[in-house]
C-alpha positions in Angstrom: -2.5 -12.4 9.9 -4.2 -11.1 6.7 -3.9 -7.5 5.7 -5.4 -5.6 2.9 -3.2 -2.9 1.3 -5.1 -0.3 -0.7 -3.0 1.2 -3.5 -4.2 4.4 -5.3 -2.7 6.5 -8.1 -2.3 10.2 -7.4 -2.1 11.7 -10.9 -1.2 15.2 -9.6 1.8 13.9 -7.7 2.5 11.0 -10.1 2.9 8.5 -7.3 1.2 5.4 -6.0 0.0 5.6 -2.4 -0.4 2.6 -0.1 -2.7 2.7 3.0 -4.4 0.0 5.1 -7.2 0.0 7.7 -5.5 -3.1 9.2 -2.2 -1.4 9.8 -2.3 1.9 11.8 0.3 4.4 10.4 0.8 2.8 7.0 1.0 5.6 4.4 3.7 5.1 1.8 4.2 6.5 -1.7 6.4 5.7 -4.7 6.5 6.5 -8.4 6.7 2.8 -9.1 4.1 0.1 -8.2 6.8 -2.6 -7.7 8.9 -0.2 -5.5 5.9 0.6 -3.4 5.2 -3.1 -2.8 8.8 -3.5 -1.6 8.5 -0.5 0.7 5.3 -2.0 2.2 6.9 -5.4 2.7 9.6 -3.7 4.8 7.4 -1.3 6.7 4.5 -3.6 7.7 6.4 -5.8 10.2 7.9 -2.7 11.8 4.6 -0.9 12.1 2.9 -4.0 13.5 5.7 -4.4 16.1 5.2 -0.7 17.1 1.5 -1.4 17.5 2.3 -4.5 19.7 1.1 -7.0 17.1 3.4 -10.0 17.2 2.1 -11.9 14.1 4.8 -14.2 12.8 3.3 -14.5 9.3 1.7 -11.6 7.5 -0.4 -12.2 4.4 -0.5 -9.0 2.3 -3.1 -8.5 -0.4 -2.7 -5.5 -2.6 -5.8 -3.9 -4.1 -5.3 -1.4 -6.8 -7.6 0.7 -8.8 -6.7 3.3 -11.4 -9.0 5.4 -13.5 -8.4 7.2 -16.7 -10.4 9.1 -19.3 -10.3 8.0 -22.9 -11.5 10.2 -25.8 -13.8 8.6 -28.4 -13.0 10.8 -31.4 
């Protein structure tokens, strides 16, 4: 099973947030990108089981986008 995990940066809260249209109920946050990936790796199999999905192998793709403003002078 392939799942797309969308990761966004919330600058107000200073955390990364993971969500997915493929995995109902997935909303996790962490101040570290790597820590967030580990949280997702643990939570996804549990959430899929709760949603009666018995996939034995889950292929996670993390998509991240972060915007910032840069001054030119």
